[in-house]
PDB file of N, H, CA, C and O in Angstrom:
ATOM      1  N   MET A   1      28.233 172.737 167.947  1.00  0.00           N
ATOM      2  CA  MET A   1      28.013 171.882 166.799  1.00  0.00           C
ATOM      3  C   MET A   1      26.719 172.316 166.106  1.00  0.00           C
ATOM      4  O   MET A   1      25.683 172.491 166.749  1.00  0.00           O
ATOM      5  N   LYS A   2      26.800 172.484 164.794  1.00  0.00           N
ATOM      6  H   LYS A   2      27.641 172.342 164.272  1.00  0.00           H
ATOM      7  CA  LYS A   2      25.629 172.871 164.012  1.00  0.00           C
ATOM      8  C   LYS A   2      24.723 171.669 163.792  1.00  0.00           C
ATOM      9  O   LYS A   2      25.199 170.571 163.500  1.00  0.00           O
ATOM     10  N   PRO A   3      23.416 171.876 163.931  1.00  0.00           N
ATOM     11  CA  PRO A   3      22.502 170.769 163.636  1.00  0.00           C
ATOM     12  C   PRO A   3      22.424 170.531 162.131  1.00  0.00           C
ATOM     13  O   PRO A   3      22.533 171.467 161.338  1.00  0.00           O
ATOM     14  N   SER A   4      22.237 169.297 161.755  1.00  0.00           N
ATOM     15  H   SER A   4      22.148 168.537 162.399  1.00  0.00           H
ATOM     16  CA  SER A   4      22.111 168.977 160.334  1.00  0.00           C
ATOM     17  C   SER A   4      20.700 169.322 159.868  1.00  0.00           C
ATOM     18  O   SER A   4      19.769 169.355 160.672  1.00  0.00           O
ATOM     19  N   PRO A   5      20.542 169.578 158.572  1.00  0.00           N
ATOM     20  CA  PRO A   5      19.194 169.866 158.062  1.00  0.00           C
ATOM     21  C   PRO A   5      18.197 168.741 158.356  1.00  0.00           C
ATOM     22  O   PRO A   5      17.028 169.004 158.639  1.00  0.00           O
ATOM     23  N   SER A   6      18.654 167.498 158.288  1.00  0.00           N
ATOM     24  H   SER A   6      19.603 167.283 158.058  1.00  0.00           H
ATOM     25  CA  SER A   6      17.727 166.383 158.534  1.00  0.00           C
ATOM     26  C   SER A   6      17.276 166.363 159.998  1.00  0.00           C
ATOM     27  O   SER A   6      16.119 166.058 160.286  1.00  0.00           O
ATOM     28  N   ARG A   7      18.184 166.685 160.919  1.00  0.00           N
ATOM     29  H   ARG A   7      19.124 166.932 160.685  1.00  0.00           H
ATOM     30  CA  ARG A   7      17.811 166.721 162.342  1.00  0.00           C
ATOM     31  C   ARG A   7      16.858 167.884 162.630  1.00  0.00           C
ATOM     32  O   ARG A   7      15.919 167.749 163.416  1.00  0.00           O
ATOM     33  N   LEU A   8      17.109 169.018 161.991  1.00  0.00           N
ATOM     34  H   LEU A   8      17.871 169.128 161.353  1.00  0.00           H
ATOM     35  CA  LEU A   8      16.215 170.163 162.164  1.00  0.00           C
ATOM     36  C   LEU A   8      14.828 169.840 161.619  1.00  0.00           C
ATOM     37  O   LEU A   8      13.818 170.163 162.245  1.00  0.00           O
ATOM     38  N   LYS A   9      14.783 169.205 160.458  1.00  0.00           N
ATOM     39  H   LYS A   9      15.604 168.943 159.950  1.00  0.00           H
ATOM     40  CA  LYS A   9      13.494 168.834 159.855  1.00  0.00           C
ATOM     41  C   LYS A   9      12.754 167.858 160.752  1.00  0.00           C
ATOM     42  O   LYS A   9      11.539 167.963 160.919  1.00  0.00           O
ATOM     43  N   GLN A  10      13.475 166.914 161.327  1.00  0.00           N
ATOM     44  H   GLN A  10      14.463 166.829 161.191  1.00  0.00           H
ATOM     45  CA  GLN A  10      12.857 165.945 162.233  1.00  0.00           C
ATOM     46  C   GLN A  10      12.292 166.667 163.466  1.00  0.00           C
ATOM     47  O   GLN A  10      11.165 166.400 163.883  1.00  0.00           O
ATOM     48  N   ALA A  11      13.070 167.565 164.036  1.00  0.00           N
ATOM     49  H   ALA A  11      13.985 167.782 163.697  1.00  0.00           H
ATOM     50  CA  ALA A  11      12.603 168.323 165.202  1.00  0.00           C
ATOM     51  C   ALA A  11      11.400 169.187 164.835  1.00  0.00           C
ATOM     52  O   ALA A  11      10.443 169.285 165.603  1.00  0.00           O
ATOM     53  N   LEU A  12      11.451 169.806 163.671  1.00  0.00           N
ATOM     54  H   LEU A  12      12.228 169.727 163.047  1.00  0.00           H
ATOM     55  CA  LEU A  12      10.343 170.643 163.208  1.00  0.00           C
ATOM     56  C   LEU A  12       9.069 169.818 163.056  1.00  0.00           C
ATOM     57  O   LEU A  12       7.998 170.244 163.488  1.00  0.00           O
ATOM     58  N   ASP A  13       9.179 168.660 162.454  1.00  0.00           N
ATOM     59  H   ASP A  13      10.049 168.314 162.103  1.00  0.00           H
ATOM     60  CA  ASP A  13       8.007 167.788 162.280  1.00  0.00           C
ATOM     61  C   ASP A  13       7.402 167.391 163.628  1.00  0.00           C
ATOM     62  O   ASP A  13       6.182 167.382 163.790  1.00  0.00           O
ATOM     63  N   ILE A  14       8.256 167.067 164.584  1.00  0.00           N
ATOM     64  H   ILE A  14       9.247 167.074 164.453  1.00  0.00           H
ATOM     65  CA  ILE A  14       7.775 166.678 165.913  1.00  0.00           C
ATOM     66  C   ILE A  14       7.070 167.848 166.584  1.00  0.00           C
ATOM     67  O   ILE A  14       6.011 167.678 167.188  1.00  0.00           O
ATOM     68  N   MET A  15       7.654 169.026 166.478  1.00  0.00           N
ATOM     69  H   MET A  15       8.514 169.164 165.987  1.00  0.00           H
ATOM     70  CA  MET A  15       7.062 170.191 167.134  1.00  0.00           C
ATOM     71  C   MET A  15       5.756 170.624 166.469  1.00  0.00           C
ATOM     72  O   MET A  15       4.848 171.108 167.145  1.00  0.00           O
ATOM     73  N   ILE A  16       5.658 170.454 165.161  1.00  0.00           N
ATOM     74  H   ILE A  16       6.395 170.061 164.612  1.00  0.00           H
ATOM     75  CA  ILE A  16       4.403 170.779 164.473  1.00  0.00           C
ATOM     76  C   ILE A  16       3.284 169.866 164.970  1.00  0.00           C
ATOM     77  O   ILE A  16       2.155 170.311 165.175  1.00  0.00           O
ATOM     78  N   ILE A  17       3.601 168.607 165.158  1.00  0.00           N
ATOM     79  H   ILE A  17       4.518 168.245 164.991  1.00  0.00           H
ATOM     80  CA  ILE A  17       2.613 167.668 165.704  1.00  0.00           C
ATOM     81  C   ILE A  17       2.239 168.070 167.127  1.00  0.00           C
ATOM     82  O   ILE A  17       1.069 168.018 167.506  1.00  0.00           O
ATOM     83  N   ALA A  18       3.232 168.468 167.909  1.00  0.00           N
ATOM     84  H   ALA A  18       4.182 168.511 167.602  1.00  0.00           H
ATOM     85  CA  ALA A  18       2.958 168.894 169.282  1.00  0.00           C
ATOM     86  C   ALA A  18       2.032 170.106 169.307  1.00  0.00           C
ATOM     87  O   ALA A  18       1.126 170.179 170.137  1.00  0.00           O
ATOM     88  N   VAL A  19       2.253 171.047 168.408  1.00  0.00           N
ATOM     89  H   VAL A  19       2.989 170.987 167.733  1.00  0.00           H
ATOM     90  CA  VAL A  19       1.398 172.241 168.348  1.00  0.00           C
ATOM     91  C   VAL A  19      -0.042 171.846 168.031  1.00  0.00           C
ATOM     92  O   VAL A  19      -0.982 172.362 168.636  1.00  0.00           O
ATOM     93  N   SER A  20      -0.207 170.939 167.088  1.00  0.00           N
ATOM     94  H   SER A  20       0.557 170.520 166.596  1.00  0.00           H
ATOM     95  CA  SER A  20      -1.563 170.593 166.667  1.00  0.00           C
ATOM     96  C   SER A  20      -2.267 169.622 167.615  1.00  0.00           C
ATOM     97  O   SER A  20      -3.494 169.646 167.721  1.00  0.00           O
ATOM     98  N   ASP A  21      -1.510 168.773 168.303  1.00  0.00           N
ATOM     99  H   ASP A  21      -0.513 168.754 168.218  1.00  0.00           H
ATOM    100  CA  ASP A  21      -2.128 167.731 169.125  1.00  0.00           C
ATOM    101  C   ASP A  21      -2.298 168.090 170.598  1.00  0.00           C
ATOM    102  O   ASP A  21      -3.193 167.572 171.266  1.00  0.00           O
ATOM    103  N   ARG A  22      -1.457 168.961 171.096  1.00  0.00           N
ATOM    104  H   ARG A  22      -0.730 169.383 170.553  1.00  0.00           H
ATOM    105  CA  ARG A  22      -1.497 169.251 172.527  1.00  0.00           C
ATOM    106  C   ARG A  22      -2.418 170.423 172.820  1.00  0.00           C
ATOM    107  O   ARG A  22      -2.488 171.366 172.032  1.00  0.00           O
ATOM    108  N   PRO A  23      -3.126 170.377 173.944  1.00  0.00           N
ATOM    109  CA  PRO A  23      -3.988 171.506 174.310  1.00  0.00           C
ATOM    110  C   PRO A  23      -3.185 172.788 174.547  1.00  0.00           C
ATOM    111  O   PRO A  23      -3.694 173.889 174.339  1.00  0.00           O
ATOM    112  N   ASP A  24      -1.946 172.643 174.979  1.00  0.00           N
ATOM    113  H   ASP A  24      -1.533 171.748 175.148  1.00  0.00           H
ATOM    114  CA  ASP A  24      -1.086 173.798 175.208  1.00  0.00           C
ATOM    115  C   ASP A  24      -0.126 174.022 174.040  1.00  0.00           C
ATOM    116  O   ASP A  24       0.917 174.655 174.203  1.00  0.00           O
ATOM    117  N   GLY A  25      -0.476 173.508 172.875  1.00  0.00           N
ATOM    118  H   GLY A  25      -1.324 172.995 172.743  1.00  0.00           H
ATOM    119  CA  GLY A  25       0.409 173.550 171.725  1.00  0.00           C
ATOM    120  C   GLY A  25       0.828 174.945 171.301  1.00  0.00           C
ATOM    121  O   GLY A  25       1.892 175.121 170.707  1.00  0.00           O
ATOM    122  N   GLU A  26       0.014 175.922 171.596  1.00  0.00           N
ATOM    123  H   GLU A  26      -0.851 175.778 172.078  1.00  0.00           H
ATOM    124  CA  GLU A  26       0.325 177.300 171.199  1.00  0.00           C
ATOM    125  C   GLU A  26       1.646 177.792 171.792  1.00  0.00           C
ATOM    126  O   GLU A  26       2.317 178.639 171.203  1.00  0.00           O
ATOM    127  N   VAL A  27       2.014 177.267 172.944  1.00  0.00           N
ATOM    128  H   VAL A  27       1.469 176.579 173.423  1.00  0.00           H
ATOM    129  CA  VAL A  27       3.265 177.719 173.570  1.00  0.00           C
ATOM    130  C   VAL A  27       4.490 177.284 172.767  1.00  0.00           C
ATOM    131  O   VAL A  27       5.577 177.831 172.954  1.00  0.00           O
ATOM    132  N   PHE A  28       4.327 176.313 171.882  1.00  0.00           N
ATOM    133  H   PHE A  28       3.445 175.868 171.730  1.00  0.00           H
ATOM    134  CA  PHE A  28       5.447 175.818 171.092  1.00  0.00           C
ATOM    135  C   PHE A  28       5.609 176.542 169.754  1.00  0.00           C
ATOM    136  O   PHE A  28       6.571 176.288 169.028  1.00  0.00           O
ATOM    137  N   VAL A  29       4.692 177.429 169.426  1.00  0.00           N
ATOM    138  H   VAL A  29       3.911 177.636 170.016  1.00  0.00           H
ATOM    139  CA  VAL A  29       4.759 178.148 168.148  1.00  0.00           C
ATOM    140  C   VAL A  29       6.082 178.901 167.988  1.00  0.00           C
ATOM    141  O   VAL A  29       6.680 178.820 166.915  1.00  0.00           O
ATOM    142  N   PRO A  30       6.568 179.627 168.995  1.00  0.00           N
ATOM    143  CA  PRO A  30       7.861 180.305 168.809  1.00  0.00           C
ATOM    144  C   PRO A  30       9.001 179.338 168.493  1.00  0.00           C
ATOM    145  O   PRO A  30       9.899 179.669 167.718  1.00  0.00           O
ATOM    146  N   LEU A  31       8.970 178.163 169.081  1.00  0.00           N
ATOM    147  H   LEU A  31       8.241 177.894 169.711  1.00  0.00           H
ATOM    148  CA  LEU A  31      10.000 177.165 168.799  1.00  0.00           C
ATOM    149  C   LEU A  31       9.889 176.668 167.356  1.00  0.00           C
ATOM    150  O   LEU A  31      10.903 176.493 166.681  1.00  0.00           O
ATOM    151  N   VAL A  32       8.668 176.443 166.887  1.00  0.00           N
ATOM    152  H   VAL A  32       7.845 176.585 167.435  1.00  0.00           H
ATOM    153  CA  VAL A  32       8.463 176.021 165.496  1.00  0.00           C
ATOM    154  C   VAL A  32       9.000 177.093 164.550  1.00  0.00           C
ATOM    155  O   VAL A  32       9.682 176.777 163.575  1.00  0.00           O
ATOM    156  N   LEU A  33       8.696 178.351 164.833  1.00  0.00           N
ATOM    157  H   LEU A  33       8.141 178.608 165.624  1.00  0.00           H
ATOM    158  CA  LEU A  33       9.176 179.440 163.984  1.00  0.00           C
ATOM    159  C   LEU A  33      10.703 179.513 163.983  1.00  0.00           C
ATOM    160  O   LEU A  33      11.319 179.761 162.947  1.00  0.00           O
ATOM    161  N   HIS A  34      11.298 179.298 165.135  1.00  0.00           N
ATOM    162  H   HIS A  34      10.797 179.097 165.977  1.00  0.00           H
ATOM    163  CA  HIS A  34      12.757 179.301 165.248  1.00  0.00           C
ATOM    164  C   HIS A  34      13.368 178.155 164.433  1.00  0.00           C
ATOM    165  O   HIS A  34      14.352 178.353 163.721  1.00  0.00           O
ATOM    166  N   LEU A  35      12.792 176.979 164.539  1.00  0.00           N
ATOM    167  H   LEU A  35      11.993 176.818 165.117  1.00  0.00           H
ATOM    168  CA  LEU A  35      13.292 175.827 163.778  1.00  0.00           C
ATOM    169  C   LEU A  35      13.152 176.076 162.275  1.00  0.00           C
ATOM    170  O   LEU A  35      14.047 175.740 161.499  1.00  0.00           O
ATOM    171  N   GLU A  36      12.028 176.666 161.873  1.00  0.00           N
ATOM    172  H   GLU A  36      11.301 176.939 162.504  1.00  0.00           H
ATOM    173  CA  GLU A  36      11.832 176.978 160.455  1.00  0.00           C
ATOM    174  C   GLU A  36      12.908 177.942 159.953  1.00  0.00           C
ATOM    175  O   GLU A  36      13.447 177.766 158.861  1.00  0.00           O
ATOM    176  N   LYS A  37      13.212 178.951 160.750  1.00  0.00           N
ATOM    177  H   LYS A  37      12.774 179.094 161.638  1.00  0.00           H
ATOM    178  CA  LYS A  37      14.227 179.933 160.355  1.00  0.00           C
ATOM    179  C   LYS A  37      15.603 179.290 160.262  1.00  0.00           C
ATOM    180  O   LYS A  37      16.356 179.565 159.328  1.00  0.00           O
ATOM    181  N   GLN A  38      15.933 178.438 161.219  1.00  0.00           N
ATOM    182  H   GLN A  38      15.321 178.214 161.978  1.00  0.00           H
ATOM    183  CA  GLN A  38      17.234 177.759 161.181  1.00  0.00           C
ATOM    184  C   GLN A  38      17.355 176.864 159.955  1.00  0.00           C
ATOM    185  O   GLN A  38      18.387 176.855 159.283  1.00  0.00           O
ATOM    186  N   LEU A  39      16.300 176.113 159.666  1.00  0.00           N
ATOM    187  H   LEU A  39      15.462 176.120 160.212  1.00  0.00           H
ATOM    188  CA  LEU A  39      16.311 175.222 158.510  1.00  0.00           C
ATOM    189  C   LEU A  39      16.429 176.025 157.212  1.00  0.00           C
ATOM    190  O   LEU A  39      17.190 175.655 156.318  1.00  0.00           O
ATOM    191  N   ALA A  40      15.686 177.109 157.114  1.00  0.00           N
ATOM    192  H   ALA A  40      15.068 177.410 157.840  1.00  0.00           H
ATOM    193  CA  ALA A  40      15.760 177.952 155.921  1.00  0.00           C
ATOM    194  C   ALA A  40      17.151 178.555 155.759  1.00  0.00           C
ATOM    195  O   ALA A  40      17.654 178.649 154.639  1.00  0.00           O
ATOM    196  N   ALA A  41      17.772 178.962 156.847  1.00  0.00           N
ATOM    197  H   ALA A  41      17.364 178.886 157.757  1.00  0.00           H
ATOM    198  CA  ALA A  41      19.116 179.551 156.777  1.00  0.00           C
ATOM    199  C   ALA A  41      20.134 178.532 156.284  1.00  0.00           C
ATOM    200  O   ALA A  41      20.997 178.860 155.469  1.00  0.00           O
ATOM    201  N   ILE A  42      20.041 177.311 156.767  1.00  0.00           N
ATOM    202  H   ILE A  42      19.340 177.045 157.429  1.00  0.00           H
ATOM    203  CA  ILE A  42      20.966 176.265 156.320  1.00  0.00           C
ATOM    204  C   ILE A  42      20.735 175.946 154.852  1.00  0.00           C
ATOM    205  O   ILE A  42      21.690 175.828 154.083  1.00  0.00           O
ATOM    206  N   GLU A  43      19.484 175.808 154.460  1.00  0.00           N
ATOM    207  H   GLU A  43      18.709 175.904 155.085  1.00  0.00           H
ATOM    208  CA  GLU A  43      19.185 175.498 153.063  1.00  0.00           C
ATOM    209  C   GLU A  43      19.630 176.633 152.150  1.00  0.00           C
ATOM    210  O   GLU A  43      20.141 176.385 151.057  1.00  0.00           O
ATOM    211  N   ASN A  44      19.440 177.874 152.588  1.00  0.00           N
ATOM    212  H   ASN A  44      19.025 178.075 153.475  1.00  0.00           H
ATOM    213  CA  ASN A  44      19.852 179.029 151.802  1.00  0.00           C
ATOM    214  C   ASN A  44      21.374 179.078 151.683  1.00  0.00           C
ATOM    215  O   ASN A  44      21.905 179.370 150.612  1.00  0.00           O
ATOM    216  N   ALA A  45      22.067 178.795 152.769  1.00  0.00           N
ATOM    217  H   ALA A  45      21.635 178.558 153.640  1.00  0.00           H
ATOM    218  CA  ALA A  45      23.531 178.798 152.741  1.00  0.00           C
ATOM    219  C   ALA A  45      24.047 177.747 151.768  1.00  0.00           C
ATOM    220  O   ALA A  45      24.995 178.004 151.025  1.00  0.00           O
ATOM    221  N   GLU A  46      23.437 176.571 151.765  1.00  0.00           N
ATOM    222  H   GLU A  46      22.667 176.363 152.368  1.00  0.00           H
ATOM    223  CA  GLU A  46      23.849 175.522 150.836  1.00  0.00           C
ATOM    224  C   GLU A  46      23.577 175.948 149.399  1.00  0.00           C
ATOM    225  O   GLU A  46      24.392 175.702 148.510  1.00  0.00           O
ATOM    226  N   THR A  47      22.442 176.580 149.175  1.00  0.00           N
ATOM    227  H   THR A  47      21.780 176.780 149.897  1.00  0.00           H
ATOM    228  CA  THR A  47      22.091 177.044 147.840  1.00  0.00           C
ATOM    229  C   THR A  47      23.070 178.123 147.383  1.00  0.00           C
ATOM    230  O   THR A  47      23.526 178.115 146.240  1.00  0.00           O
ATOM    231  N   GLU A  48      23.388 179.051 148.287  1.00  0.00           N
ATOM    232  H   GLU A  48      23.017 179.057 149.216  1.00  0.00           H
ATOM    233  CA  GLU A  48      24.334 180.114 147.953  1.00  0.00           C
ATOM    234  C   GLU A  48      25.717 179.531 147.640  1.00  0.00           C
ATOM    235  O   GLU A  48      26.380 179.955 146.694  1.00  0.00           O
ATOM    236  N   TYR A  49      26.133 178.570 148.434  1.00  0.00           N
ATOM    237  H   TYR A  49      25.594 178.225 149.202  1.00  0.00           H
ATOM    238  CA  TYR A  49      27.428 177.924 148.191  1.00  0.00           C
ATOM    239  C   TYR A  49      27.447 177.285 146.806  1.00  0.00           C
ATOM    240  O   TYR A  49      28.402 177.461 146.049  1.00  0.00           O
ATOM    241  N   GLU A  50      26.399 176.548 146.481  1.00  0.00           N
ATOM    242  H   GLU A  50      25.624 176.405 147.096  1.00  0.00           H
ATOM    243  CA  GLU A  50      26.330 175.893 145.178  1.00  0.00           C
ATOM    244  C   GLU A  50      26.346 176.920 144.048  1.00  0.00           C
ATOM    245  O   GLU A  50      26.982 176.706 143.017  1.00  0.00           O
ATOM    246  N   ARG A  51      25.649 178.027 144.247  1.00  0.00           N
ATOM    247  H   ARG A  51      25.132 178.200 145.085  1.00  0.00           H
ATOM    248  CA  ARG A  51      25.606 179.080 143.239  1.00  0.00           C
ATOM    249  C   ARG A  51      26.998 179.680 143.032  1.00  0.00           C
ATOM    250  O   ARG A  51      27.416 179.914 141.899  1.00  0.00           O
ATOM    251  N   ILE A  52      27.705 179.924 144.127  1.00  0.00           N
ATOM    252  H   ILE A  52      27.365 179.734 145.048  1.00  0.00           H
ATOM    253  CA  ILE A  52      29.042 180.512 144.035  1.00  0.00           C
ATOM    254  C   ILE A  52      30.014 179.546 143.365  1.00  0.00           C
ATOM    255  O   ILE A  52      30.847 179.962 142.559  1.00  0.00           O
ATOM    256  N   VAL A  53      29.915 178.278 143.690  1.00  0.00           N
ATOM    257  H   VAL A  53      29.239 177.940 144.345  1.00  0.00           H
ATOM    258  CA  VAL A  53      30.782 177.279 143.050  1.00  0.00           C
ATOM    259  C   VAL A  53      30.505 177.242 141.545  1.00  0.00           C
ATOM    260  O   VAL A  53      31.440 177.167 140.748  1.00  0.00           O
ATOM    261  N   ARG A  54      29.246 177.294 141.154  1.00  0.00           N
ATOM    262  H   ARG A  54      28.486 177.356 141.801  1.00  0.00           H
ATOM    263  CA  ARG A  54      28.915 177.309 139.723  1.00  0.00           C
ATOM    264  C   ARG A  54      29.512 178.536 139.043  1.00  0.00           C
ATOM    265  O   ARG A  54      30.044 178.437 137.937  1.00  0.00           O
ATOM    266  N   LEU A  55      29.424 179.701 139.703  1.00  0.00           N
ATOM    267  H   LEU A  55      28.992 179.782 140.601  1.00  0.00           H
ATOM    268  CA  LEU A  55      30.000 180.917 139.134  1.00  0.00           C
ATOM    269  C   LEU A  55      31.511 180.787 138.982  1.00  0.00           C
ATOM    270  O   LEU A  55      32.076 181.205 137.972  1.00  0.00           O
ATOM    271  N   ALA A  56      32.160 180.209 139.983  1.00  0.00           N
ATOM    272  H   ALA A  56      31.701 179.870 140.804  1.00  0.00           H
ATOM    273  CA  ALA A  56      33.608 180.027 139.937  1.00  0.00           C
ATOM    274  C   ALA A  56      34.001 179.104 138.781  1.00  0.00           C
ATOM    275  O   ALA A  56      34.966 179.373 138.066  1.00  0.00           O
ATOM    276  N   ARG A  57      33.267 178.040 138.609  1.00  0.00           N
ATOM    277  H   ARG A  57      32.484 177.821 139.191  1.00  0.00           H
ATOM    278  CA  ARG A  57      33.569 177.095 137.525  1.00  0.00           C
ATOM    279  C   ARG A  57      33.325 177.753 136.169  1.00  0.00           C
ATOM    280  O   ARG A  57      34.071 177.530 135.216  1.00  0.00           O
ATOM    281  N   LYS A  58      32.289 178.554 136.097  1.00  0.00           N
ATOM    282  H   LYS A  58      31.683 178.735 136.872  1.00  0.00           H
ATOM    283  CA  LYS A  58      31.938 179.220 134.844  1.00  0.00           C
ATOM    284  C   LYS A  58      33.018 180.240 134.468  1.00  0.00           C
ATOM    285  O   LYS A  58      33.396 180.348 133.301  1.00  0.00           O
ATOM    286  N   SER A  59      33.513 180.988 135.464  1.00  0.00           N
ATOM    287  H   SER A  59      33.207 180.901 136.412  1.00  0.00           H
ATOM    288  CA  SER A  59      34.524 181.998 135.160  1.00  0.00           C
ATOM    289  C   SER A  59      35.895 181.369 134.892  1.00  0.00           C
ATOM    290  O   SER A  59      36.734 181.973 134.224  1.00  0.00           O
ATOM    291  N   ALA A  60      36.125 180.158 135.411  1.00  0.00           N
ATOM    292  H   ALA A  60      35.444 179.668 135.954  1.00  0.00           H
ATOM    293  CA  ALA A  60      37.395 179.471 135.178  1.00  0.00           C
ATOM    294  C   ALA A  60      37.431 178.834 133.783  1.00  0.00           C
ATOM    295  O   ALA A  60      38.506 178.545 133.259  1.00  0.00           O
ATOM    296  N   ALA A  61      36.275 178.621 133.195  1.00  0.00           N
ATOM    297  H   ALA A  61      35.401 178.855 133.621  1.00  0.00           H
ATOM    298  CA  ALA A  61      36.207 177.963 131.883  1.00  0.00           C
ATOM    299  C   ALA A  61      36.530 178.897 130.746  1.00  0.00           C
ATOM    300  O   ALA A  61      36.513 178.485 129.586  1.00  0.00           O
TER     301      ALA A  61
END
């Protein structure tokens, strides 16, 4: 099951706080980077989908 963008953002926010607040926060940096990449990929896919739909509607007109 794919995580939703809102769940990824929530997890990212929690992990960013963990990095800044915990003495061992540095160990969570790779996880933060991974969450950022996943969120960006989902947002990019949605943007690409919207762009393609607009192109399809434009060419159908």
